[in-house]
C-alpha positions in Angstrom: 96.4 93.5 120.2 96.3 92.1 124.1 94.0 94.1 126.5 96.7 96.2 128.8 97.8 97.5 124.9 94.5 98.7 124.5 94.0 100.3 127.6 97.3 102.0 127.2 96.2 103.7 123.7 92.4 104.4 125.0 94.1 106.7 128.1 96.1 108.3 126.0 93.2 109.0 123.0 91.4 110.7 126.4 94.3 113.0 127.4 93.7 115.6 125.2 89.8 115.5 126.5 90.7 116.3 130.0 93.8 119.0 128.8 91.7 121.2 127.0 89.6 122.4 129.5 92.5 123.2 131.7 94.5 125.3 129.3 91.2 127.2 128.6 90.8 128.0 132.6 94.7 128.9 132.3 94.4 131.5 129.8 91.6 133.2 131.5 93.5 134.2 134.4 95.9 137.0 133.4 99.5 135.9 134.3 100.8 139.3 135.2 97.6 139.9 137.9 98.0 137.2 140.3 95.3 137.3 143.2 96.5 138.9 146.1 97.1 136.5 149.1 94.8 137.5 152.1 96.3 139.7 154.4 96.8 137.6 157.4 99.3 135.2 155.0 100.9 138.5 153.5 104.8 138.9 154.2 106.0 141.9 156.2 108.0 144.2 154.1 111.1 144.2 154.8 114.2 147.1 154.4 117.9 147.8 155.4 117.0 151.3 155.5 113.3 151.2 157.5 113.7 150.4 161.0 110.4 149.2 163.0 109.6 151.2 166.2 106.4 151.2 168.4 104.2 153.7 169.9 104.7 155.3 172.9 102.1 153.9 175.6 99.9 156.8 176.5 99.4 160.1 174.0 101.2 163.4 174.1 98.7 166.8 174.5 99.0 168.1 171.2 99.8 170.6 169.6 102.5 171.3 172.2 102.5 174.0 174.2 102.9 177.7 173.1 102.1 177.0 169.5 99.4 178.7 167.9 97.3 177.8 164.4 98.7 179.5 161.4 97.5 177.4 158.6 94.3 175.3 158.2 91.7 173.8 155.7 88.9 172.0 157.2 87.7 171.3 153.7 84.0 172.6 154.3 83.9 174.8 151.0 82.3 173.4 147.8 85.5 173.5 145.8 89.5 173.2 146.8 90.4 176.8 147.5 93.3 177.7 144.6 94.5 181.0 146.4 95.6 178.3 149.2 96.8 174.7 147.4 98.3 173.9 144.3 97.8 170.3 142.5 100.2 167.8 142.2 100.6 167.1 138.2 103.4 164.7 137.3 103.3 161.2 136.1 105.1 159.1 138.5 105.3 155.2 139.0 101.8 153.4 137.6 99.6 156.9 137.5 99.5 160.3 136.3 98.1 163.0 139.0 95.4 165.1 137.7 93.5 168.1 139.2 90.0 166.4 138.4 90.7 164.0 140.9 90.6 166.5 143.6 86.9 167.3 145.1 85.3 168.5 148.1 82.9 165.9 149.4 80.7 166.2 152.9 83.2 168.3 154.5 86.5 166.6 153.2 89.2 166.8 150.8 88.8 163.5 148.5 92.0 162.6 146.2 90.7 159.9 143.8 92.1 156.9 142.2 91.2 156.1 138.8 91.3 153.2 136.4 92.3 155.7 133.1 95.2 156.1 130.9 96.9 159.5 130.5 100.1 160.6 129.4 101.2 157.1 129.2 100.0 155.8 132.6 97.3 153.5 132.7 96.1 154.9 136.2 95.5 158.6 137.8 96.0 160.0 141.1 96.1 163.4 142.6 97.3 165.6 145.2 97.4 168.9 146.8 100.5 171.3 147.7 100.0 174.2 150.0 101.5 177.4 148.6 102.6 179.2 151.5 105.8 177.4 153.2 107.0 177.0 156.8 109.9 176.0 158.4 109.3 175.5 162.3 106.2 174.1 163.5 103.9 171.4 164.3 102.2 170.0 161.3 99.0 167.9 161.6 96.3 166.0 158.9 93.8 163.6 159.7 92.6 161.2 157.2 91.9 158.0 155.8 93.9 155.4 153.3 92.1 153.6 150.6 91.4 150.0 151.1 93.2 149.2 147.8 96.2 147.7 147.0 98.9 149.4 144.8 98.5 152.9 146.0 100.8 155.1 147.6 99.5 157.4 149.9 101.5 160.0 151.6 101.3 163.4 154.1 104.6 165.0 154.1 106.5 168.7 153.7 109.2 169.5 150.8 109.7 172.5 148.9 108.0 173.1 145.7 107.9 175.6 142.7 104.9 176.3 140.8 104.9 177.4 137.3 103.8 180.9 137.9 106.7 181.1 140.1 110.3 182.4 139.9 113.2 179.7 139.5 114.0 178.9 143.2 116.8 177.1 144.9 116.2 173.0 145.1 114.8 171.5 147.9 116.7 170.5 150.8 114.6 168.7 153.0 111.8 166.4 153.1 110.1 165.5 156.4 107.4 162.5 155.7 105.2 162.0 158.2 103.2 159.0 156.6 103.9 156.9 153.3 101.3 154.3 153.3 100.8 151.5 150.8 97.4 149.8 150.7 99.0 146.3 150.5 98.8 146.3 154.2 96.6 149.3 155.7 98.1 148.5 159.1 101.9 148.9 158.1 103.0 152.5 157.4 106.3 154.3 157.3 107.5 157.9 158.4 111.1 159.3 158.1 113.4 162.3 156.6 115.3 162.7 153.5 118.4 165.0 152.6 117.5 166.3 149.2 120.7 168.2 149.7 123.4 166.6 146.2 125.2 163.8 147.9 128.8 164.6 147.3 129.7 161.0 146.7 126.2 159.6 145.3 125.2 162.7 143.6 121.6 161.9 144.5 119.4 162.5 148.0 119.3 160.1 151.2 117.7 159.0 154.2 118.6 160.9 156.9 116.2 158.5 158.6 113.4 155.8 158.2 110.8 154.3 160.2 107.8 152.2 160.4 104.9 151.0 162.4 104.1 147.3 161.5 101.2 146.9 163.9 98.6 150.0 163.3 95.0 150.1 163.4 93.4 149.6 159.6 94.2 153.1 158.5 91.6 152.1 155.4 88.6 151.5 158.3 88.6 155.0 160.1 90.4 158.6 160.4 93.4 158.5 162.2 95.9 161.6 163.1 99.4 161.8 161.7 101.5 164.7 162.8 105.5 166.0 163.3 106.9 169.1 165.4 109.7 170.4 163.9 112.0 172.7 165.7 115.8 173.7 165.6 116.6 171.4 168.2 114.4 168.3 168.0 111.9 166.3 165.5 108.9 164.3 166.9 106.7 161.9 164.8 103.4 161.4 166.2 100.5 158.6 165.4 97.1 159.5 167.2 98.7 161.6 169.4 101.2 159.0 170.6 105.2 159.6 170.3 106.4 157.4 167.3 110.3 158.6 167.5 112.0 161.9 168.8 115.7 162.7 167.2 117.9 165.7 166.9 117.4 168.0 164.3 121.0 168.4 163.6 121.8 165.7 161.3 120.0 167.0 158.2 119.2 170.9 156.0 116.6 173.0 157.2 114.5 174.2 154.7 111.0 176.1 153.8 108.6 174.0 152.8 105.1 173.4 151.4 102.6 170.9 152.8 101.8 167.8 150.6 98.5 165.4 150.3 98.8 162.7 147.5 97.9 159.4 146.1 99.9 157.6 143.4 99.7 154.0 142.0 102.9 152.6 143.0 104.3 149.1 143.9 107.0 150.8 146.0 106.6 148.8 149.4 106.0 145.0 148.3 102.9 145.9 146.5 102.1 143.7 143.4 99.7 145.0 141.5 96.7 147.5 141.4 93.7 145.8 142.7 91.5 147.3 140.1 88.4 145.8 141.4 88.3 148.9 144.3 88.5 151.5 142.0 87.7 154.2 141.7 88.4 155.1 144.8 90.3 157.9 147.1 92.0 159.1 150.0 89.9 161.1 152.3 91.2 164.2 154.3 89.2 165.7 157.5 91.8 168.4 157.6 95.5 169.9 157.6 96.6 172.5 160.1 99.9 173.9 161.1 100.9 175.7 164.1 104.0 177.9 165.2 105.8 178.6 168.4 106.7 182.5 168.3 109.9 181.7 170.1 111.4 179.9 166.6 110.6 182.7 164.5 114.3 184.1 164.3 115.5 180.8 163.4 113.0 180.5 160.8 113.7 183.7 159.1 117.6 182.5 159.3 116.8 179.6 157.4 114.7 181.6 154.5 117.5 184.3 154.8 120.0 181.6 153.8 117.8 180.0 151.0 117.9 183.5 149.1 121.6 183.2 148.6 121.6 179.9 147.2 121.3 179.7 143.6 118.1 179.0 142.2 117.7 175.6 139.9 114.9 174.9 137.5 112.2 172.3 138.0 114.1 169.0 137.0 112.8 167.6 134.0 112.3 163.6 133.4 111.0 161.4 131.1 107.6 161.1 132.8 107.6 164.6 133.1 104.4 166.6 131.1 105.1 169.4 128.7 106.1 171.9 131.0 108.8 169.1 132.8 107.6 168.6 136.1 104.2 166.9 134.4 102.1 170.1 135.0 100.3 172.1 132.0 101.9 175.6 131.6 98.3 176.8 132.7 97.9 174.9 135.8 99.6 175.1 139.1 
């Protein structure tokens, strides 16, 4: 046996000794949960329906002139006011929403995100929905988003039927003041969704969707999202600076509840739920709605038109709870 052949055999015999620890290391890393890339290296979310816009250079005095406060919660009590708010209780995307995740702490509303299995989902989130409804007005909330990938924080307005209420016509309009996904705390979207049935697609569609790509870190401090909705004009603001102004004639108008919630999702590029930062919470300082008396007649006209539309039951889905909306019968 020559020297070259002996060396080759020894090398082959040695391979398993080095291969074993490499395989063990690979098995230790979950294949479906890769470590997230550093934020600076993260590719920006791109979408054909999301249009980047820039903030105005200077803030606008808000609320606009002529408006008076008609609804607010500063969250200074010991528990959420259930005469004022109901709960979001669906099972959607990656989480089930629970009232146990709603609390008041140190003068703030906290909507907590947890790692727990409920109704087939591996995470739980939550949300609050105003029982009072509004059409035209100036909507505003000050809050801080969670510093964790995989969570969708939202502040918006849309009709909601609670289980203890009679059937109502389906929602026609969704105004999204803020939709923020934890994978990039400098990025959020806002816009308008026409919820009326599309004669061609039989589903809702975006009447407009825009994004801010270079906002301050929304998880590091509180920021203010707001919107003025009138019969003629819709204006979206961030920290008092105008983001977008457009006419209000291109979509239906409706009476709406105010929503604040957080759910686990991979909606806008999030690749996984960062469990290392759970439990965590969306922290809300306040919610306020102002209205202008000059829009009172137009608002009543919208409500009157709604009364003539055919009521519809809450749609059931495969993720729904026992009453079809993800809500147990004794909860709102």
